N, C-alpha and C positions, 0 to 999 in steps of 0.2 A: 810290461810294468807289473810288478808284484807288490800287493799291498799287505802290510802286516796287520794282524788283528790285535787290538789293544786288550790288555787284561783288565779285569774288573778290579779297580782299586778300592772299592768300598767295603770289601770283606774284612780286611785287617787294618783299616784306617782308624787310628786312635781318635781322630777328631769326631768321627761319626759316633763312636761308642761313648765319647764324653757328652755329646749332644743328647744322645738317648738317655744317658744317666741323669742329666740335668732335667730333661723332660719328665722322667719318672719321679724324681724328687719333687718337682713342681706339682705333679698330679697327686702325690701322697699328701703334701701340705694342703692342697686345695680340698682333698677329701676329709682330712682331719679338721680343718676349719669349718667345713660344712656340718660335720657331726657335732662339733661343739655348739655351733649356732642353733642347730636343730634341738639339741639337748636343752639349751637355755630356754628356747621357745616352749618346749613341752613342759618343763618344770614350772615356768611362769604361768602358763595356761592352767596347769594342774592346781597351783596355789589359788588362782582366781576362782576356778570352778569349785574347789573344795571350800573356799570361804563363802561362796554363795550357798552351798549346802548347809554350812553352819548357820548362816543368816536365816535360811528357811526353817531350820529345826528350832532355833533358839530366838526367834523374833520377839516372842512375848517377854522373855527374860531380858533381852537387850533393849526392849521398849522401842522397837521400830514399828510405828503405827501403820504405815502403808502396807507392810507385809503381814503384820499381825491381824489386820482386818480381813485378810483373804480367807477363803475356806480352808479348814484344817486338812481335809483330804488332798486338796490341790497342793498345799504347802509341803506336806509330807511326801507326796508322790514326786513333785518336782525336786525336792531336797534329796530324795533317794536316787533319782536319775543323775543329779549333779554329783552326788557322792560316788556313784559307780563310774561315771565318765571321768571325773577328776582323778579317781584312783587308777583308772586305765592310763590316763595321760602321764601320771606320775610314774607308773610302772614302765611305760615306754621310754620316758626320759632317763630313768635310772638304768634301764637295760641297755640302751644305746645300740639297738640292733637295726641299723638303717641300710 
């Protein structure tokens, strides 16, 4: 009794290429939505941190007594750190290099 070997039908099967194309499209959409969510998070955090820097620098003019009563050196040092880190977060959100 002689048995025939079956050929591999997966090489030119249009169904498998269509499935691979659908999976690739899904991954691309998933990656794009992740990038948009990450960008929104980075920009939101940058706005919050930069507003904290403004609050530290201009607390006397804005009449925020809890912060204006703090040591000036601490306020300016912390405000500078917030300014640097907020700027970095804003740069990373705008650049979108994830």
